[in-house]
N, C-alpha and C positions, 0 to 999 in steps of 0.2 A: 564401528564408525567413529572417525575422529572429529566430526563436526556435529553440532547440535542446533542447526538452524542458522538464521541470519542475525548478525550482530547489528549492522546498520545499513541503511541506504542513504547516500548523499543526494539531496534534492536541491535544485535551484528554483526559486520562486520569485515572482514580482511582488507578492503580497503575503507576507508571513502570517499576518492576523487571519486572513481568509483561509489560508492553508491549515493553520492550527485549528480554527473553528470547525472545519470539515472533519478532521480526524478526531477531535474531541467529541463532536456530536454523533458521529457514526460509530466510532470504535471505542469510545470512552478513554482515549489516549490522554496523556498528561504531559505538560511541559516540565522538564526537570532542570533546564539550564538555558540561559540566554546570555550572549556577550557580543560586544562589538569586536569585529575582526578586520581592522583596517578599512577596506573599501565597503564594508557592509556589516551584517549581523549573522550570527549563528544561533539557531534555536534548536535544542534537542527535544524531540518529541518521543516519549516512551510509548511503544506500542505493544510491549510484552515485558516479562520480567528481566530479559537480557537482550531486548531488541529495540532499536530506536531508529528514528528518521533524523538525520542531521540536515536541517533546513537552512540553506544559505540564501540570504537576500542581499544582492549587491546593488548599491545605489547607482542609478544611471544605467542599469542593465549590464549585459555581458561586457567584459573589459576587452577593448581592442588589442590585438596582437597576442592573444592567448595561443600557446602552442599545444596542439593535440597531445594528450597524454599528461598534461600538467593539471594541477588542481583547477577545476572549473573549465577545463578544455577537453574533457573526455567525450562530449557529445551526449546524445539522449540515452535514457534508460528505456528499454522496451516496455517492461512492466515490473511491478513488485508483487511478490506472492506473500500474503499474510496468512498465518495459521490461526484459525478460530480455536478457542479454548475447548469448546464442546459443541454438541448439536444445538442446544438452546442459544448459545452465543452466535452460531452461524445463522440461525433463523432470524435472530434479532438484527444482526448486522445487515442481512439481506433486506429485511423490512425497511431499515433506515436508509439504505442505498436507494431503494425504489422510491421511497417518499421524497428524497432529495432530487430525483431524476438523474442519479448518477449511475444507475444500472437498469437494465430491462427486466431483471429478475430471473432470467433463464439459468437453471442449475444444470451443469454438466456432470454426468457420472463418469469419472475417469477410472472407475473400478477401485483403485486405492484411495480415492478421495472424491468428494463432491466439491464443485467449484462454481463461484459466481464472479463474473468480471465486472469492473466498474471503471469510471474515469473520475479523477479528483478535480478540484477547481482549476488546477493548472494544466489539465489535459493529460496528466500522467495516467497511463493504464495500470490498473491494479487488479489483483485476483485474491479472493478470500477462499481458503480451502478448509474443508472439514476432513481431517484424516480418518480413514476407515480401517484399512488393513494393508500391511506390506505384502501379504500373501495373496491378495485379490488379483484376478486377471486385469490387465490394463485395457481400458476401452478408449476408442479414438475420440478426439474433440468432436463436440456436437451431439454426443450420446446423452439424451435427456435423462435426468434423475427423476425418480418418483418420490412421492411423500412430501411435496412442497405445495403450498397454496398457489393456485394459478394467479397470474398478474392481470 
């Protein structure tokens, strides 16, 4: 395999501080860099040893005349998948998401991984996965996982 996960996901937000607070409080993420970038700001939020969210806040909202395919003109991201470090981390992240009302707590058993979906403060859909085994049979979406506290 030539890849080792996700390097970064570029996100556009209307409120960087709200965004950062959510990822700090739920995932123990940290901010490693902030800078002004012409029409707004860039904040780099580290969510793993080599994975980050590049968070852009543009003053005045989306810029008129953006061309699809140009920076900030690519359209929405369906969701981001984040890899939990281990089962204890997965359980704690799930607990925090439920406490914030960001997830209903349902855990899907995909066979290879367990998964819980969430929405961040900007409405971005996210998924946290607990990797189990590459050799496990794949189960369809909606297959309930066992071994988690009921919500």
